Structures are given as C-alpha cells and as structure tokens.
N, C-alpha and C positions, 0 to 999 in steps of 0.2 A: 116578640114577647110583649103582650099588652101592658104588663106591669112595669115595663121599662121603656115605654114610649117617650119620645122627645118631640117638642114642638118645632115645626119647620116653618120657613118663610118663603114666600114667592115674590120676587122682585119683578117689576115691569119696566121695560125699556122700549121706547117708541120713537121713531123718527120718520121723516118724509123725504123722499128722493126729489131730485130736481124736476122729475116728470110728474110729481104729485102723488106717487104711490106711497102707501103707508106700510112700514115694516114694524112688526111687533115682536119683541123678544121677551122671554121669561127666564129667570134664573132662580134655581132652588138653593136655599142655604139653611143652615141650622142656627143662624144668628142674624142680628140686625146691625152688626158693626159695619165699619167702612170697608171691610174686606171685599164684599161683593161689588160695590161701585168701583173699587180699584181694579178688580179683576176684569171688569167689563169695559170701563172707560179710562183706565190708567194710561197715561201717555198720549191721550187724544186731545184735540183742540176743538173749539166751537162753543156752543151755548148749551146750558143744561137748565131746563125749566123744572123747578122743584119747589117744595115748601121749605120751611125753615129747619128741617131735620138735619142735625149736625153730622149724620153719617155720610153726607155728600161732601163735607168739607175737604176730604182728602183728594177729591178730583176737581175742585174748583179753584178759583184764583187764590194766590198768585201763580201757582204752578200748573194749572190745568185749564179747565173750561170756565167760561164766564157764567156766573150764576144769575139766573133770571127768576124772579119771584112769581108766585101763583096768586092771582087776584081772587080765585074761587076760595082758597083757604083763608084769605083776609076777610072776604065777605062772610064766610061761615062764622067767624068769631064775632063780628058785629051783629049778625043775625041772632046768635045765641045770647048776646048781651041785651037784646031788645026788650025782653019782658021786664027787666029791672032798670033799664036805662033807655027811655024813649029817644034820647038824643042820638042813639046809634042809628036811627032812621036817616039822619043827614048823611052819615057815611055810606049807607046803603044806596042813597040817591046818587051820590057822587060816583060810586062804582057802577051803578046802572047806566049812568051817562057814558062811561068808558065802553061798556058793552054795546051801547046804541051806535057808537062810532063804528065798531066792528061789524054790526049788522048792516050799517049803511055801506061799508066797503064790500061786504058779501053781495048785497043786492045789486051793486053797481059792477060786480065782477072785477074788483080791484085787488083782491086778496093777494098778498105777497108781491106786490108791484111797487114801483116808485111812487105811483099815485096814492097807494095805500099809506106809505110812509108819510107823504105830504099831508094826507088827511089827518093822520094821527098828530102830526106836529101842529096842524092848524086847529084841531078840535079837542084832541085828548090832552095835549100839554096844558092848556088853560084849566081844564078840569083837575089835573094833577096838582097844579099850583094852588088852586082853591082848596083842595082836599088837604094838602100839606099844611096850609095855614090853619085849617080847622083842627087838624091833629095837634098842632102846637098849642092852640088855644084851649083845647079840651083836656089835654094831659094833666095839667095841675089841678083840675077840678074834680078828679075822680081817684078813689083809692087804687093804688097800683095793683093790688091783688084781687080787686073786684072784676067782674066779667068785662065791663067796658074798659077798665084800666088795662087789663091784659090784652084786649083787642087793640087798643091804642099803641101799647108798647110793641106788639107783634108787627104792626104796620110800620111804625117808625124805625125799628131796628132793621127792617128789610127794604127801606125806601129806595136805596140805589138799585137793588135787584128788581124791585117792582116797577121801576120807571124805564128800564132799558128797552122795553118794547117800542118806545116812541121813535127811536132812531133806527130800528131794523124791522122791516115789514115781515120778515120771516118768522119773527118771534110771536107766539100766541100769548093771550092774556093769562092763560091758565094751563094746567096739565090735566084737564078733565078727560082728554082722550085716553091717557094712560090709566086714569082712575076707572074709566069705563071698561078698558081692556082687562083690568084686574077683576072686575065683577064676573067675567066669564069663568074665572077660576073659582069664585065663591059658589057658583052653581054646582060645580063638580064636587066641591068640598062637602056640600050637603048630602051628596049621594055616596061618596066614599071618603070617610074621615081619615083613613090611614093609607099610606103609600107603601108600607112594609119595610122599606130600606132607603137609605140616602140616595143610592144609585137609581132607585125607582123614581124618587122625587125629581132627580135630574132628567131622567128620560121623559117623565110626564111634562116637565117644563118645556122640553124640546118639542113635544107633540102639540102642546098648547100654542107654542109660537107659530108652528106651521099652520095649524087650523085657524088661528086668529088672523094671521096675515092673509090667508086665503079669503076669509070673510071680508077683510078690509079692502080687498082688491077685486071683489066680485068673482072669485074662483070657487067652484064647487069642491069642498074639501074631500069628499068621497072619491070623485073622479080624479082629483089631483093625486091623492095618496095611492090609488090603484095604479096609476100610470108611473109615478115616480118610484115606487117600491120595486118595480120591474126594471126601470131604466138605471137606477143607482148601482146595480150590480156590474154594469159594463161601462158606465159613464166615466170619462177621464176625471181623476181626482182634481187635477189642476183647474177643471172647469165646473166644479161641483156647484158653484154659485148659480149656474144656469138652471138648476133644479129648484131654486127658491120660488115660491109661489108667483111673485110678480114677474120674474124672468121667464118662468115656465109659461105663463099666460101669453107673454110677448112672443115666445118661440112658437107656441101653438097657433097663434094668430098669423104669424109669418108662414108657417107650413100650410095653413088653410088657404092663404092667398095664393101661394105657389100652385096648389092643386087646382084652384079655380082658374088660374092663368093658363095652366097646361090643358 
C-alpha cells in the first residue's frame, strides 16, 4: 500500500580474505539503530573501520571489535569548512601526506606487509604528530559550532581510532570501498524505489551481495548465478560456502586445470 510505505535502510559490510579476495555483504533493515551491526558482527573480534556513527558502538570496544577511524570522513569535514576558513587547507595538506604514503606503498607492492607497517611508522607517524599539534593549536581559535570548529572536534574526538592504522598494515585509511559498494545500490534505487515488502528487501540485499562480490573478484555474475542456481539444489548444505563467488571461482579454476591435465 503506497500510502503506508516505510523507509528502509541498506547496510554495507566488506572484508578482505588473506588471499586478497573482497567479500561484500548487504543487510536490509527498517531502522538505523545498532540492531543490525549487533546481528551481523555481535560476538566477533577484529577491527571495524567506520565513521563516528554511534550505531556501531554496540560492537566495538571494550566488548567487541577495535574501532578504526575513517580519514575520508575527516577530510570531508575540513573540505566543507574551507570556504569560510582557509586555515582548513593545512589539515587537508596533512591528510594528503598520509595518502601519499599509502600511494608509495602501493607503487612498491608493499600493501599489507611488514614493510608497509614500517613505512607508516617512519613517514605517517610524524605527519600525525604534526597534525595533532595543529588541531590542538587551532581548536581554541574557532567557534565550536562553526564548520571548522566542528571539523576540529570531529577529528580530536576520534583521534585514537584514526591513528590505529599506523601499527597494523592490514588497516586501510578509510572505508571508501564500502561507500563505493553502497553506490551500486543507489543506482538500483533510482530504477525501483519500492521493494514491496520487508522480506523482499532482505532478498534484494542478498542478491546485491552476490553480484557485488562477483564483480569485486572478476566473476561474471550472469554465468555465476546460472551455474549456482542449478548446483544449490543438490549441493551439501554443510559446504554451501563453496558456492560463494570467490570460492566458486577457485573451484572452477581447479576443475579447468584438471580437465587440461587429463
């Protein structure tokens, strides 16, 4: 009933395997409370790269995952303050320096290695120290409710979370990959505004997850779904994970190698 529609939300969860494969999951819900993060991540350990949204508090320290800040969200606030506060350019320059270290690691093929962590400690840590000193100096000079005042407060309150990447090369500087994954859903939203029912929203989220993970791992979604929809009827439930896109790709590659060998 169009007159009784409710707004739904799509949450994005993304992780990378030890083999470098990206896994993308979506979860549909009717609210933005902490219920969804608890359902998906409750009782798990590790890191969680997010912005300052309080809905994730239920699954982060001290009882759950270690919260890691997002520098893209910090940068956005300083960028928005730039028209009224030219001083914000200094913060943007500091943040750019952090990303240049990451670009250096990518160019050298060091991402997620011990050498990457050492590079961060050697080059990123001094940038962070200088930026922190700048934040402390600037904070008393600007109204707390002004654009720059809010940007300064946002960065200072999250400082511990924002600096954790220095000691762990597995941690990215931002959650831009998950933001990009969410844009795929935005395209569909323009084409079909309504999903009809809560269960339909949950099913749509599951299909989004499969297709997005296919794309992230170089798998043709059409070929994958055509094959898996037949296999799933007889595939052992205990080994259902073998039909996830990244595992399916690995099994197909192994089958092809065996056929060539024979």
